[in-house]
C-alpha positions as CSV (number, residue, x, y, z in Angstrom):
1,M,-76.2,112.2,31.6
2,N,-76.3,114.2,34.7
3,Q,-76.2,118.1,33.7
4,P,-79.7,118.7,31.2
5,A,-81.9,118.2,34.3
6,A,-80.0,121.8,35.5
7,A,-82.8,123.7,33.5
8,L,-85.6,122.2,35.4
9,Q,-84.3,123.6,38.6
10,P,-85.3,126.8,40.2
11,K,-83.2,129.9,40.0
12,I,-80.5,129.7,43.0
13,T,-79.9,132.6,45.1
14,R,-75.6,133.0,45.0
15,R,-73.4,134.2,47.8
16,K,-71.7,137.1,45.2
17,K,-69.9,139.2,48.3
18,A,-66.3,137.2,49.1
19,G,-65.9,137.0,52.7
20,P,-63.2,135.8,55.3
21,E,-63.7,132.4,54.6
22,D,-62.4,132.4,50.7
23,F,-59.0,133.4,52.1
24,I,-57.2,130.5,52.4
25,P,-53.4,131.0,54.2
26,K,-50.6,129.5,52.2
27,E,-49.4,128.0,55.5
28,D,-52.2,125.5,55.1
29,Y,-50.3,124.1,51.8
30,V,-46.9,124.1,52.7
31,S,-46.5,124.6,56.3
32,R,-44.7,121.5,58.2
33,D,-46.9,122.1,61.1
34,F,-50.0,122.3,59.5
35,A,-49.5,118.8,58.0
36,R,-48.2,117.5,61.4
37,L,-51.9,118.6,62.5
38,E,-53.7,117.1,60.1
39,Q,-51.6,114.2,61.1
40,R,-52.6,114.2,64.3
41,R,-56.0,115.0,64.5
42,L,-57.5,114.7,60.7
43,W,-56.4,111.0,59.8
44,P,-56.9,109.0,62.8
45,R,-60.5,110.3,63.3
46,T,-62.0,110.7,59.7
47,W,-63.9,107.9,57.8
48,Q,-61.9,107.6,54.8
49,M,-62.7,105.6,51.4
50,A,-60.1,102.7,51.4
51,C,-61.2,100.6,48.5
52,R,-64.1,99.3,46.6
53,E,-66.2,96.4,47.5
54,E,-64.9,94.8,44.1
55,E,-61.2,94.8,44.8
56,I,-61.8,92.1,48.3
57,P,-64.6,89.9,46.2
58,R,-63.3,86.3,47.8
59,V,-63.0,85.4,51.8
60,G,-59.1,86.3,52.0
61,D,-58.8,89.4,49.7
62,Y,-57.4,91.9,50.8
63,V,-56.1,95.7,50.4
64,T,-53.6,97.8,52.4
65,Y,-54.6,101.5,52.8
66,D,-51.7,103.7,54.1
67,V,-52.2,107.6,54.9
68,L,-49.0,108.5,56.4
69,D,-47.6,106.6,59.6
70,E,-50.5,104.6,59.6
71,S,-51.5,101.1,58.0
72,I,-54.7,99.4,57.6
73,I,-55.2,96.1,56.5
74,V,-58.9,95.8,54.9
75,V,-59.7,92.2,54.4
76,R,-63.5,89.8,53.2
77,V,-63.6,87.9,56.3
78,A,-66.9,85.9,54.8
79,A,-69.0,86.4,52.0
80,D,-71.2,88.9,54.0
81,R,-67.7,90.6,55.7
82,I,-65.1,93.0,56.0
83,A,-62.6,93.5,58.5
84,A,-60.0,95.9,59.2
85,Y,-57.3,95.9,61.5
86,H,-53.9,97.8,62.3
87,N,-51.1,96.8,60.4
88,A,-48.6,95.8,62.8
89,C,-47.4,92.6,64.1
90,Q,-48.0,92.5,68.2
91,H,-45.4,91.0,68.3
92,R,-42.0,93.5,67.3
93,G,-44.4,95.8,65.7
94,R,-43.4,94.5,61.5
95,R,-45.9,95.3,58.9
96,L,-47.9,92.4,57.9
97,T,-49.3,92.9,54.3
98,E,-48.5,95.7,51.8
99,G,-50.4,96.8,48.4
100,C,-53.5,93.9,47.9
101,G,-53.0,90.2,47.7
102,H,-54.8,87.2,49.1
103,A,-54.2,85.3,52.0
104,A,-55.4,82.6,54.2
105,R,-53.7,84.0,57.3
106,L,-51.9,87.2,58.0
107,Y,-48.4,86.0,58.5
108,C,-45.1,88.1,60.3
109,R,-41.9,87.6,58.4
110,F,-39.8,87.8,60.6
111,H,-40.6,85.8,63.5
112,G,-43.3,83.9,61.7
113,W,-46.6,85.0,64.1
114,S,-49.8,84.4,61.9
115,W,-53.5,85.3,62.7
116,K,-56.9,84.4,61.6
117,L,-58.9,86.6,59.2
118,D,-61.3,87.4,62.3
119,G,-57.9,89.3,63.6
120,T,-57.4,86.4,66.4
121,I,-53.7,85.0,67.3
122,A,-53.6,81.7,65.1
123,H,-49.7,80.9,65.5
124,V,-47.1,82.1,67.9
125,V,-43.3,80.3,67.6
126,D,-42.3,78.8,70.2
127,R,-45.1,80.1,72.6
128,D,-44.2,78.0,75.6
129,N,-41.0,80.4,76.1
130,W,-43.9,82.7,77.5
131,D,-44.5,80.1,80.1
132,G,-48.6,81.2,79.9
133,S,-48.2,85.2,80.3
134,L,-48.6,85.7,76.9
135,K,-52.7,86.2,76.5
136,D,-54.9,85.5,73.1
137,E,-56.5,89.0,73.7
138,D,-53.1,90.8,74.1
139,I,-52.4,89.4,70.7
140,A,-55.0,90.0,68.9
141,L,-54.9,92.7,66.2
142,P,-56.5,95.9,66.8
143,Q,-59.8,96.4,65.2
144,V,-60.4,99.6,63.2
145,R,-63.8,100.5,62.5
146,V,-64.7,99.4,58.6
147,D,-68.3,100.5,57.1
148,R,-69.5,100.5,53.6
149,W,-71.7,102.7,51.1
150,G,-71.9,102.8,47.3
151,G,-69.9,100.1,46.8
152,F,-66.9,101.8,48.3
153,V,-65.4,100.7,52.2
154,F,-64.8,103.2,54.7
155,I,-62.2,102.7,57.5
156,C,-62.0,105.0,61.0
157,M,-59.3,104.7,63.7
158,D,-61.5,106.5,66.0
159,G,-64.1,104.8,67.9
160,D,-65.7,107.5,68.8
161,A,-66.5,109.0,65.4
162,E,-70.3,109.4,64.3
163,P,-71.8,106.4,62.3
164,L,-70.4,106.3,58.5
165,L,-73.6,107.2,57.1
166,D,-74.2,110.2,59.2
167,F,-70.8,111.8,58.6
168,L,-71.8,111.1,54.7
169,S,-75.0,113.0,55.0
170,P,-76.4,114.3,52.8
171,I,-74.3,112.2,49.8
172,P,-76.5,109.1,50.9
173,D,-79.7,110.7,50.4
174,V,-78.6,112.6,47.0
175,F,-77.3,109.4,45.6
176,R,-80.1,106.5,47.0
177,N,-81.1,105.4,43.6
178,Y,-78.0,105.8,42.1
179,P,-76.1,102.1,41.3
180,F,-72.8,103.3,42.6
181,E,-72.4,99.6,44.0
182,K,-72.9,97.9,41.2
183,M,-70.0,100.0,39.0
184,R,-66.9,98.4,38.4
185,Y,-63.2,100.0,37.5
186,R,-62.7,100.5,33.8
187,W,-59.2,101.5,34.9
188,Y,-57.5,102.8,37.7
189,K,-54.4,105.0,38.0
190,R,-52.0,106.1,40.8
191,T,-49.2,108.8,40.9
192,G,-47.4,110.4,43.0
193,I,-47.6,114.6,42.2
194,D,-45.3,117.5,43.6
195,C,-47.9,119.2,45.6
196,N,-49.8,119.0,48.8
197,W,-53.0,116.6,48.7
198,K,-55.3,119.5,49.1
199,T,-54.0,121.3,46.0
200,A,-54.5,118.0,44.1
201,L,-58.0,117.9,45.1
202,E,-59.0,121.2,44.6
203,A,-57.9,121.1,41.4
204,F,-61.0,118.9,40.8
205,N,-63.9,120.2,42.8
206,E,-64.4,123.4,41.3
207,G,-65.5,124.1,37.8
208,Y,-64.1,128.0,37.3
209,H,-61.3,127.0,35.9
210,V,-62.4,125.7,32.7
211,Q,-62.4,128.4,31.2
212,T,-58.8,128.9,31.1
213,T,-57.5,125.4,31.7
214,H,-59.8,123.3,29.2
215,T,-60.5,126.0,26.6
216,Q,-61.1,122.7,24.0
217,L,-64.2,122.0,26.2
218,L,-66.0,125.2,25.3
219,P,-67.2,125.1,21.8
220,V,-69.3,122.1,23.1
221,H,-69.9,122.8,27.2
222,D,-71.2,125.6,29.3
223,D,-69.0,126.1,31.7
224,E,-70.1,128.8,34.6
225,A,-70.3,127.0,38.0
226,L,-72.0,127.1,40.7
227,S,-70.7,125.6,43.9
228,F,-72.1,124.6,47.3
229,A,-71.2,124.0,51.2
230,E,-72.8,120.5,51.6
231,G,-72.3,120.1,55.4
232,R,-68.4,119.3,55.6
233,H,-68.6,117.9,51.8
234,G,-69.2,120.6,48.7
235,S,-70.8,120.3,45.3
236,Y,-71.0,122.1,42.3
237,Q,-73.4,122.4,39.4
238,L,-72.4,123.5,35.6
239,A,-74.5,125.9,33.9
240,P,-77.3,126.2,36.9
241,G,-80.5,127.3,35.1
242,R,-79.1,126.5,32.2
243,I,-78.1,123.5,30.3
244,S,-74.5,122.5,29.9
245,L,-73.1,119.4,27.8
246,G,-73.7,120.1,24.3
247,E,-74.1,124.1,24.1
248,R,-71.6,126.5,23.4
249,S,-69.9,128.2,26.3
250,P,-71.4,132.1,26.7
251,R,-67.5,133.4,26.9
252,L,-67.3,132.8,23.1
253,A,-68.6,134.7,20.0
254,S,-72.4,134.0,19.3
255,T,-72.8,131.3,16.9
256,Q,-75.6,129.2,15.4
257,V,-75.2,126.0,17.1
258,D,-75.6,122.1,16.1
259,Y,-76.5,120.6,18.9
260,R,-76.6,117.0,17.6
261,R,-72.7,117.2,16.6
262,N,-72.0,119.3,19.7
263,V,-73.5,116.7,21.8
264,R,-71.7,114.0,20.2
265,D,-68.3,115.9,19.7
266,F,-68.7,116.2,23.8
267,V,-69.5,112.3,23.9
268,L,-66.5,111.5,21.8
269,M,-64.0,113.9,23.7
270,L,-64.8,112.1,26.9
271,E,-64.3,108.9,25.1
272,E,-61.1,109.7,23.5
273,D,-59.3,111.9,26.1
274,L,-60.9,110.3,29.7
275,K,-62.2,106.9,28.6
276,A,-64.4,107.9,31.7
277,S,-68.1,109.1,32.3
278,I,-69.7,107.4,29.7
279,P,-69.7,103.7,29.1
280,P,-67.6,102.7,25.9
281,H,-70.4,101.7,24.3
282,M,-72.0,105.2,24.0
283,A,-69.1,106.6,22.1
284,E,-69.9,103.7,18.9
285,L,-73.4,105.2,19.3
286,A,-73.0,109.0,18.9
287,D,-73.3,109.2,15.4
288,R,-77.2,108.2,15.4
289,L,-77.6,111.7,17.0
290,V,-76.8,113.2,14.5
291,D,-78.1,110.6,12.0
292,E,-81.5,110.6,12.9
293,L,-82.6,113.8,14.3
294,P,-83.1,116.8,12.4
295,E,-80.1,119.0,11.5
296,D,-82.4,122.7,13.8
297,A,-83.1,119.8,16.8
298,S,-83.3,121.6,20.2
299,L,-80.5,121.2,22.8
300,L,-83.2,119.6,25.2
301,D,-84.6,117.4,21.8
302,V,-81.4,115.6,21.4
303,L,-80.1,115.0,25.1
304,M,-83.7,113.8,25.6
305,K,-82.9,111.3,22.8
306,Y,-79.4,110.6,23.9
307,G,-80.7,109.4,27.3
308,Q,-83.0,107.2,24.9
309,I,-80.0,105.8,22.9
310,A,-78.2,105.0,26.5
311,F,-81.7,103.2,28.1
312,E,-82.6,100.9,25.0
313,A,-78.4,100.3,24.5
314,A,-78.1,99.5,28.3
315,Q,-81.5,97.0,28.0
316,E,-79.9,95.8,24.7
317,R,-76.9,95.0,26.8
318,G,-78.1,93.6,30.2
319,I,-77.0,96.7,32.2
320,P,-78.8,97.5,35.0
321,F,-79.8,101.1,33.8
322,P,-81.6,103.1,37.0
323,S,-84.6,104.7,36.6
324,L,-83.8,108.6,37.5
325,T,-86.4,111.7,38.3
326,P,-85.3,114.7,36.8
327,E,-85.5,116.3,40.3
328,E,-82.8,113.5,40.8
329,I,-80.6,114.1,38.2
330,G,-80.3,117.5,39.0
331,R,-79.8,117.1,42.1
332,A,-76.7,115.0,42.0
333,G,-75.1,118.1,39.9
334,A,-72.0,117.7,38.1
335,D,-69.1,117.0,40.9
336,W,-69.1,115.7,44.8
337,H,-66.3,116.6,47.4
338,L,-66.5,114.1,50.1
339,F,-64.7,115.0,53.1
340,P,-61.6,114.5,53.5
341,N,-59.9,113.2,50.6
342,M,-62.3,111.7,47.7
343,V,-63.7,113.8,44.6
344,F,-66.5,112.4,42.4
345,L,-68.2,113.2,39.4
346,P,-71.6,111.5,39.0
347,A,-73.4,109.8,35.7
348,P,-76.2,107.5,36.1
349,D,-74.1,104.9,34.4
350,A,-70.5,105.8,35.2
351,M,-68.0,107.7,37.8
352,L,-65.2,109.9,37.3
353,A,-63.4,109.6,40.9
354,Y,-60.3,110.9,42.4
355,R,-58.5,110.4,45.9
356,A,-55.5,112.5,47.2
357,R,-53.2,111.3,50.7
358,P,-50.1,113.1,52.2
359,D,-46.6,112.2,51.7
360,R,-45.6,110.9,55.1
361,N,-42.1,113.0,53.8
362,D,-43.1,116.0,52.5
363,P,-46.6,118.1,52.8
364,E,-45.5,119.5,49.1
365,R,-45.9,116.1,47.6
366,C,-49.0,113.6,47.9
367,I,-50.5,110.5,46.4
368,F,-52.8,110.9,43.8
369,E,-55.4,108.3,42.3
370,V,-58.4,107.9,39.3
371,Y,-60.1,105.6,38.4
372,S,-63.0,105.5,35.8
373,L,-66.3,103.0,37.0
374,V,-68.8,101.6,34.6
375,L,-72.1,99.7,34.8
376,Y,-71.3,96.7,32.8
377,P,-73.3,93.8,32.0
378,E,-73.1,90.9,34.7
379,G,-70.1,89.1,33.6
380,Q,-68.2,90.8,31.3
381,E,-66.1,93.5,33.6
382,P,-62.6,93.7,32.6
383,P,-60.2,92.6,35.3
384,L,-59.2,95.3,37.4
385,E,-55.8,96.4,36.2
386,R,-54.2,99.2,38.4
387,Q,-51.5,101.2,36.9
388,E,-49.3,102.9,39.3
389,F,-46.5,105.7,38.8
390,K,-43.7,107.3,40.8
391,D,-44.5,110.8,39.4
392,W,-47.3,111.7,37.0
393,R,-44.4,112.5,34.1
394,D,-43.5,108.9,33.8
395,H,-46.9,107.9,31.9
396,D,-48.1,109.5,29.0
397,A,-51.5,108.1,28.4
398,W,-53.1,110.8,30.9
399,G,-55.2,112.2,28.3
400,L,-55.5,116.2,27.2
401,I,-57.6,116.9,30.7
402,L,-56.0,115.4,33.2
403,T,-52.0,116.5,31.6
404,Q,-53.4,120.0,31.7
405,D,-54.8,119.9,35.6
406,F,-51.8,117.9,36.8
407,E,-49.6,120.9,35.5
408,N,-51.5,123.0,37.3
409,M,-51.2,121.1,40.4
410,T,-47.4,121.5,40.2
411,E,-47.1,124.7,39.2
412,V,-50.3,125.9,42.0
413,Q,-47.6,124.6,44.9
414,R,-44.6,126.0,43.0
415,G,-46.3,129.6,43.3
416,M,-47.3,129.5,47.0
417,R,-43.8,129.6,47.9
418,S,-43.4,132.6,46.8
419,T,-43.2,135.5,49.1
420,G,-45.5,137.4,47.1
421,F,-47.9,134.8,47.8
422,T,-50.0,135.3,51.1
423,G,-53.4,133.0,50.5
424,S,-55.9,131.4,48.0
425,R,-58.5,133.9,47.3
426,T,-61.4,131.6,46.9
427,N,-64.5,132.6,44.2
428,P,-67.2,133.0,46.7
429,V,-70.1,131.7,43.9
430,Q,-68.0,129.2,41.6
431,E,-65.5,127.8,44.5
432,R,-67.5,127.9,47.8
433,S,-66.8,123.9,47.8
434,V,-63.1,124.6,48.3
435,S,-63.4,127.3,50.8
436,N,-66.1,125.3,52.8
437,F,-63.6,122.3,52.4
438,H,-61.1,124.5,54.6
439,R,-63.6,126.1,56.8
440,A,-64.5,122.2,57.5
441,L,-60.9,121.2,57.7
442,R,-60.2,124.1,60.6
443,E,-63.1,123.1,62.7
444,F,-62.4,119.0,62.6
445,I,-58.7,119.6,63.6
446,G,-59.5,122.5,65.8
447,A,-57.0,125.2,63.9
């Protein structure tokens, strides 16, 4: 688990006085003009996570990544090469793919033109009708930049944008020893939500809401958060300078804590409610904390025992458990917002992640994805099953934590329409990543 090492970090100076950057006009969330500005200046120019490499393992496997009016085909061209193309037939513009699948050639179902996986034209029906005027280079599929990091595949439609690793900085350096590329999907869910895409993301890139929204966590979780600007990205730590997991929130009345049971209960809650952030086998081993430690064990002793159990269980199952220093774990923190539209909660052997994209017809609705990644023994990864729902209320198995968040997101968006609301006043200590996101967004689009 990643929170314990926070106790080993030096005390961090906090920016406590709110400034103008901590006010976000409501128009950023409700205005069609602002949404059109994002459509012209953000999405065509920024790197975006399109899929995971494991979604396209074989040559010919593809994923269609849609954002507003743009559609990109991400396809494995060779064992070691992935390519991306604008998803438009160069004859009449029909989209060539939708969703995900496998193809030997990219085929247009309107007039039968087809392209090789490398984007070059393969066949034009009755090509002689053009009497030699149709040039191969003119009808090749327009390429889109593609690059990879941590098992994620990113695309960028701007040929002049900085390289991916520069764009992601400092994230690749912070997680250089985390085995994200070896993790595999445990589950994946996609749904529509009645809120702006930024409203959705911001429900997950700050920890300030835990004390009111997720009160069930407070008996086993020290919830205070310290948020950071990380260039155009953002992060936060829980209980900075202390230990979060298994500690009782100081917001509750003081009482004696059995840390063995607190850590066990927190692990079981994650498994039962989210089925994320820990490998599933660790829930089965959590009782060992109570069975093998004395009742007065300190929280640090319990967490060290948990780490020992996790390492031994990984070795026994052939799982590539990483070797990380306390400093690396502390720097990783609890949560990262990868600009513009991805949030992930890292752990040495698991990840919970989110992605939000705007609805092409309504700035107050978005496409939202949430998924769990886990380190599995090689060859024992479960098959990927994508669950998709038109609206989040169409699914009754989100778990309590996500349900609480979704309810907030829709009610926040409704509240923003009020003439009595002018904008968000973000907490300068615990929601700095939110303020920083809007600063970076406005700079990016020149607003």
